[in-house]
SEFIZA-3560 file (N, C-alpha, C; in Angstrom, 3 decimals):
REM SEFIZA-3560
<numar><xx>-17.175</xx><yy>-6.250</yy><zz>0.284</zz><atom>N</atom></numar>
<numar><xx>-15.934</xx><yy>-5.748</yy><zz>1.044</zz><atom>CA</atom></numar>
<numar><xx>-14.897</xx><yy>-5.373</yy><zz>0.061</zz><atom>C</atom></numar>
<numar><xx>-14.379</xx><yy>-4.075</yy><zz>0.204</zz><atom>N</atom></numar>
<numar><xx>-13.419</xx><yy>-3.520</yy><zz>-0.861</zz><atom>CA</atom></numar>
<numar><xx>-11.951</xx><yy>-4.099</yy><zz>-0.153</zz><atom>C</atom></numar>
<numar><xx>-11.116</xx><yy>-4.387</yy><zz>-1.120</zz><atom>N</atom></numar>
<numar><xx>-9.795</xx><yy>-4.642</yy><zz>-0.684</zz><atom>CA</atom></numar>
<numar><xx>-8.711</xx><yy>-3.740</yy><zz>-1.453</zz><atom>C</atom></numar>
<numar><xx>-7.715</xx><yy>-3.550</yy><zz>-0.692</zz><atom>N</atom></numar>
<numar><xx>-6.608</xx><yy>-2.528</yy><zz>-1.218</zz><atom>CA</atom></numar>
<numar><xx>-5.225</xx><yy>-3.161</yy><zz>-1.085</zz><atom>C</atom></numar>
<numar><xx>-4.477</xx><yy>-2.680</yy><zz>-1.908</zz><atom>N</atom></numar>
<numar><xx>-2.937</xx><yy>-3.009</yy><zz>-1.847</zz><atom>CA</atom></numar>
<numar><xx>-2.274</xx><yy>-1.614</yy><zz>-1.604</zz><atom>C</atom></numar>
<numar><xx>-1.060</xx><yy>-1.567</yy><zz>-1.018</zz><atom>N</atom></numar>
<numar><xx>-0.341</xx><yy>-0.272</yy><zz>-0.912</zz><atom>CA</atom></numar>
<numar><xx>0.963</xx><yy>-0.548</yy><zz>-1.823</zz><atom>C</atom></numar>
<numar><xx>1.208</xx><yy>0.508</yy><zz>-2.640</zz><atom>N</atom></numar>
<numar><xx>2.288</xx><yy>0.690</yy><zz>-3.355</zz><atom>CA</atom></numar>
<numar><xx>3.199</xx><yy>1.849</yy><zz>-3.074</zz><atom>C</atom></numar>
<numar><xx>4.593</xx><yy>1.611</yy><zz>-3.027</zz><atom>N</atom></numar>
<numar><xx>5.446</xx><yy>2.689</yy><zz>-2.715</zz><atom>CA</atom></numar>
<numar><xx>6.945</xx><yy>2.323</yy><zz>-3.364</zz><atom>C</atom></numar>
<numar><xx>7.741</xx><yy>3.446</yy><zz>-3.396</zz><atom>N</atom></numar>
<numar><xx>9.066</xx><yy>3.372</yy><zz>-3.894</zz><atom>CA</atom></numar>
<numar><xx>10.094</xx><yy>3.331</yy><zz>-2.616</zz><atom>C</atom></numar>
<numar><xx>10.869</xx><yy>2.436</yy><zz>-2.656</zz><atom>N</atom></numar>
<numar><xx>11.904</xx><yy>2.283</yy><zz>-1.636</zz><atom>CA</atom></numar>
<numar><xx>13.214</xx><yy>1.991</yy><zz>-2.290</zz><atom>C</atom></numar>
<numar><xx>14.226</xx><yy>2.740</yy><zz>-1.993</zz><atom>N</atom></numar>
<numar><xx>15.583</xx><yy>2.496</yy><zz>-2.594</zz><atom>CA</atom></numar>
<numar><xx>15.507</xx><yy>2.406</yy><zz>-3.963</zz><atom>C</atom></numar>
<numar><xx>14.719</xx><yy>3.308</yy><zz>-4.653</zz><atom>N</atom></numar>
<numar><xx>14.569</xx><yy>3.413</yy><zz>-6.215</zz><atom>CA</atom></numar>
<numar><xx>13.761</xx><yy>2.215</yy><zz>-6.883</zz><atom>C</atom></numar>
<numar><xx>13.263</xx><yy>1.448</yy><zz>-6.151</zz><atom>N</atom></numar>
<numar><xx>12.561</xx><yy>0.288</yy><zz>-6.544</zz><atom>CA</atom></numar>
<numar><xx>11.023</xx><yy>0.266</yy><zz>-6.113</zz><atom>C</atom></numar>
<numar><xx>10.108</xx><yy>0.032</yy><zz>-7.197</zz><atom>N</atom></numar>
<numar><xx>8.622</xx><yy>0.049</yy><zz>-6.950</zz><atom>CA</atom></numar>
<numar><xx>8.438</xx><yy>-1.259</yy><zz>-6.111</zz><atom>C</atom></numar>
<numar><xx>7.585</xx><yy>-0.999</yy><zz>-4.959</zz><atom>N</atom></numar>
<numar><xx>7.202</xx><yy>-2.083</yy><zz>-4.191</zz><atom>CA</atom></numar>
<numar><xx>5.700</xx><yy>-2.240</yy><zz>-4.107</zz><atom>C</atom></numar>
<numar><xx>5.164</xx><yy>-3.400</yy><zz>-4.031</zz><atom>N</atom></numar>
<numar><xx>3.849</xx><yy>-3.628</yy><zz>-3.787</zz><atom>CA</atom></numar>
<numar><xx>3.506</xx><yy>-4.659</yy><zz>-2.687</zz><atom>C</atom></numar>
<numar><xx>2.571</xx><yy>-4.293</yy><zz>-1.670</zz><atom>N</atom></numar>
<numar><xx>2.155</xx><yy>-5.151</yy><zz>-0.558</zz><atom>CA</atom></numar>
<numar><xx>1.821</xx><yy>-6.487</yy><zz>-1.008</zz><atom>C</atom></numar>
<numar><xx>2.181</xx><yy>-7.521</yy><zz>-0.342</zz><atom>N</atom></numar>
<numar><xx>1.916</xx><yy>-8.859</yy><zz>-0.564</zz><atom>CA</atom></numar>
<numar><xx>0.464</xx><yy>-9.228</yy><zz>-0.161</zz><atom>C</atom></numar>
<numar><xx>0.075</xx><yy>-8.644</yy><zz>0.943</zz><atom>N</atom></numar>
<numar><xx>-1.304</xx><yy>-8.857</yy><zz>1.495</zz><atom>CA</atom></numar>
<numar><xx>-2.188</xx><yy>-7.805</yy><zz>1.109</zz><atom>C</atom></numar>
<numar><xx>-3.436</xx><yy>-8.080</yy><zz>1.309</zz><atom>N</atom></numar>
<numar><xx>-4.498</xx><yy>-7.058</yy><zz>0.763</zz><atom>CA</atom></numar>
<numar><xx>-5.081</xx><yy>-6.528</yy><zz>2.259</zz><atom>C</atom></numar>
<numar><xx>-5.421</xx><yy>-5.217</yy><zz>2.108</zz><atom>N</atom></numar>
<numar><xx>-6.053</xx><yy>-4.442</yy><zz>3.360</zz><atom>CA</atom></numar>
<numar><xx>-7.272</xx><yy>-3.851</yy><zz>3.156</zz><atom>C</atom></numar>
<numar><xx>-8.102</xx><yy>-3.843</yy><zz>4.230</zz><atom>N</atom></numar>
<numar><xx>-9.296</xx><yy>-3.093</yy><zz>4.173</zz><atom>CA</atom></numar>
<numar><xx>-8.874</xx><yy>-1.505</yy><zz>4.161</zz><atom>C</atom></numar>
<numar><xx>-9.826</xx><yy>-0.701</yy><zz>4.008</zz><atom>N</atom></numar>
<numar><xx>-9.310</xx><yy>0.779</yy><zz>3.647</zz><atom>CA</atom></numar>
<numar><xx>-8.653</xx><yy>1.454</yy><zz>4.858</zz><atom>C</atom></numar>
<numar><xx>-9.177</xx><yy>1.110</yy><zz>6.034</zz><atom>N</atom></numar>
<numar><xx>-8.521</xx><yy>1.818</yy><zz>7.400</zz><atom>CA</atom></numar>
<numar><xx>-7.110</xx><yy>1.257</yy><zz>7.486</zz><atom>C</atom></numar>
<numar><xx>-6.990</xx><yy>-0.078</yy><zz>7.227</zz><atom>N</atom></numar>
<numar><xx>-5.748</xx><yy>-0.641</yy><zz>7.526</zz><atom>CA</atom></numar>
<numar><xx>-4.761</xx><yy>-0.291</yy><zz>6.433</zz><atom>C</atom></numar>
<numar><xx>-5.184</xx><yy>-0.234</yy><zz>5.218</zz><atom>N</atom></numar>
<numar><xx>-4.208</xx><yy>0.386</yy><zz>4.129</zz><atom>CA</atom></numar>
<numar><xx>-3.840</xx><yy>1.835</yy><zz>4.500</zz><atom>C</atom></numar>
<numar><xx>-4.586</xx><yy>2.518</yy><zz>4.959</zz><atom>N</atom></numar>
<numar><xx>-4.168</xx><yy>3.974</yy><zz>5.450</zz><atom>CA</atom></numar>
<numar><xx>-3.237</xx><yy>3.977</yy><zz>6.400</zz><atom>C</atom></numar>
<numar><xx>-3.373</xx><yy>3.158</yy><zz>7.543</zz><atom>N</atom></numar>
<numar><xx>-2.427</xx><yy>3.036</yy><zz>8.625</zz><atom>CA</atom></numar>
<numar><xx>-1.072</xx><yy>2.564</yy><zz>7.981</zz><atom>C</atom></numar>
<numar><xx>-1.202</xx><yy>1.416</yy><zz>7.031</zz><atom>N</atom></numar>
<numar><xx>0.086</xx><yy>0.974</yy><zz>6.575</zz><atom>CA</atom></numar>
<numar><xx>0.824</xx><yy>2.051</yy><zz>5.786</zz><atom>C</atom></numar>
<numar><xx>-0.037</xx><yy>2.915</yy><zz>5.105</zz><atom>N</atom></numar>
<numar><xx>0.669</xx><yy>3.833</yy><zz>4.273</zz><atom>CA</atom></numar>
<numar><xx>1.442</xx><yy>5.074</yy><zz>5.294</zz><atom>C</atom></numar>
<numar><xx>0.592</xx><yy>5.285</yy><zz>6.263</zz><atom>N</atom></numar>
<numar><xx>1.395</xx><yy>6.199</yy><zz>7.221</zz><atom>CA</atom></numar>
<numar><xx>2.714</xx><yy>5.641</yy><zz>7.753</zz><atom>C</atom></numar>
<numar><xx>2.646</xx><yy>4.353</yy><zz>8.074</zz><atom>N</atom></numar>
<numar><xx>3.843</xx><yy>3.639</yy><zz>8.494</zz><atom>CA</atom></numar>
<numar><xx>5.129</xx><yy>3.635</yy><zz>7.462</zz><atom>C</atom></numar>
<numar><xx>4.731</xx><yy>3.423</yy><zz>6.334</zz><atom>N</atom></numar>
<numar><xx>5.785</xx><yy>3.441</yy><zz>5.307</zz><atom>CA</atom></numar>
<numar><xx>6.325</xx><yy>4.818</yy><zz>5.111</zz><atom>C</atom></numar>
<numar><xx>5.436</xx><yy>5.797</yy><zz>5.166</zz><atom>N</atom></numar>
<numar><xx>5.829</xx><yy>7.322</yy><zz>5.030</zz><atom>CA</atom></numar>
<numar><xx>6.803</xx><yy>7.648</yy><zz>6.117</zz><atom>C</atom></numar>
<numar><xx>6.376</xx><yy>7.281</yy><zz>7.357</zz><atom>N</atom></numar>
<numar><xx>7.269</xx><yy>7.529</yy><zz>8.457</zz><atom>CA</atom></numar>
<numar><xx>8.627</xx><yy>6.826</yy><zz>8.463</zz><atom>C</atom></numar>
<numar><xx>8.590</xx><yy>5.746</yy><zz>7.715</zz><atom>N</atom></numar>
<numar><xx>9.957</xx><yy>4.900</yy><zz>7.565</zz><atom>CA</atom></numar>
<numar><xx>10.760</xx><yy>5.362</yy><zz>6.357</zz><atom>C</atom></numar>
<numar><xx>10.283</xx><yy>6.484</yy><zz>5.597</zz><atom>N</atom></numar>
<numar><xx>11.110</xx><yy>6.900</yy><zz>4.557</zz><atom>CA</atom></numar>
<numar><xx>10.660</xx><yy>6.680</yy><zz>2.998</zz><atom>C</atom></numar>
<numar><xx>9.605</xx><yy>5.788</yy><zz>3.158</zz><atom>N</atom></numar>
<numar><xx>9.188</xx><yy>5.501</yy><zz>1.787</zz><atom>CA</atom></numar>
<numar><xx>8.699</xx><yy>6.645</yy><zz>1.025</zz><atom>C</atom></numar>
<numar><xx>8.704</xx><yy>6.605</yy><zz>-0.354</zz><atom>N</atom></numar>
<numar><xx>8.168</xx><yy>7.653</yy><zz>-1.166</zz><atom>CA</atom></numar>
<numar><xx>7.145</xx><yy>7.235</yy><zz>-2.140</zz><atom>C</atom></numar>
<numar><xx>6.363</xx><yy>8.214</yy><zz>-2.637</zz><atom>N</atom></numar>
<numar><xx>5.296</xx><yy>7.750</yy><zz>-3.687</zz><atom>CA</atom></numar>
<numar><xx>4.347</xx><yy>6.669</yy><zz>-3.093</zz><atom>C</atom></numar>
<numar><xx>4.036</xx><yy>6.763</yy><zz>-1.867</zz><atom>N</atom></numar>
<numar><xx>3.134</xx><yy>5.753</yy><zz>-1.189</zz><atom>CA</atom></numar>
<numar><xx>1.790</xx><yy>6.037</yy><zz>-1.658</zz><atom>C</atom></numar>
<numar><xx>0.970</xx><yy>5.096</yy><zz>-2.113</zz><atom>N</atom></numar>
<numar><xx>-0.396</xx><yy>5.154</yy><zz>-2.645</zz><atom>CA</atom></numar>
<numar><xx>-1.153</xx><yy>3.835</yy><zz>-2.313</zz><atom>C</atom></numar>
<numar><xx>-2.450</xx><yy>4.134</yy><zz>-2.056</zz><atom>N</atom></numar>
<numar><xx>-3.279</xx><yy>3.040</yy><zz>-1.854</zz><atom>CA</atom></numar>
<numar><xx>-4.191</xx><yy>2.714</yy><zz>-3.188</zz><atom>C</atom></numar>
<numar><xx>-4.059</xx><yy>1.545</yy><zz>-3.511</zz><atom>N</atom></numar>
<numar><xx>-4.734</xx><yy>0.881</yy><zz>-4.940</zz><atom>CA</atom></numar>
<numar><xx>-5.779</xx><yy>0.013</yy><zz>-4.485</zz><atom>C</atom></numar>
<numar><xx>-7.038</xx><yy>0.278</yy><zz>-4.979</zz><atom>N</atom></numar>
<numar><xx>-8.082</xx><yy>-0.709</yy><zz>-4.827</zz><atom>CA</atom></numar>
<numar><xx>-7.915</xx><yy>-1.661</yy><zz>-5.723</zz><atom>C</atom></numar>
<numar><xx>-8.211</xx><yy>-3.071</yy><zz>-5.265</zz><atom>N</atom></numar>
<numar><xx>-8.004</xx><yy>-4.280</yy><zz>-5.943</zz><atom>CA</atom></numar>
<numar><xx>-9.248</xx><yy>-4.723</yy><zz>-6.739</zz><atom>C</atom></numar>
<numar><xx>-9.140</xx><yy>-5.304</yy><zz>-7.819</zz><atom>N</atom></numar>
<numar><xx>-10.272</xx><yy>-5.895</yy><zz>-8.378</zz><atom>CA</atom></numar>
<numar><xx>-10.397</xx><yy>-7.369</yy><zz>-7.981</zz><atom>C</atom></numar>
<numar><xx>-11.784</xx><yy>-7.853</yy><zz>-7.942</zz><atom>N</atom></numar>
<numar><xx>-11.738</xx><yy>-9.271</yy><zz>-7.537</zz><atom>CA</atom></numar>
<numar><xx>-10.956</xx><yy>-10.226</yy><zz>-8.293</zz><atom>C</atom></numar>
<numar><xx>-10.191</xx><yy>-11.192</yy><zz>-7.495</zz><atom>N</atom></numar>
<numar><xx>-9.540</xx><yy>-12.130</yy><zz>-8.075</zz><atom>CA</atom></numar>
<numar><xx>-7.954</xx><yy>-11.627</yy><zz>-8.279</zz><atom>C</atom></numar>
<numar><xx>-7.584</xx><yy>-10.374</yy><zz>-7.973</zz><atom>N</atom></numar>
<numar><xx>-6.278</xx><yy>-9.926</yy><zz>-8.112</zz><atom>CA</atom></numar>
<numar><xx>-5.500</xx><yy>-10.393</yy><zz>-6.982</zz><atom>C</atom></numar>
//
């Protein structure tokens, strides 16, 4: 199973999700963040143990 984190910029600060997501959940979270005004939102695949 692949795991993903979501990274984005909010108020000029780089943020990273604390939890890991499966791919479809990460995409949903990305859409939520973009709707809330976050910028530079991207999904990043995690390596095992990260």
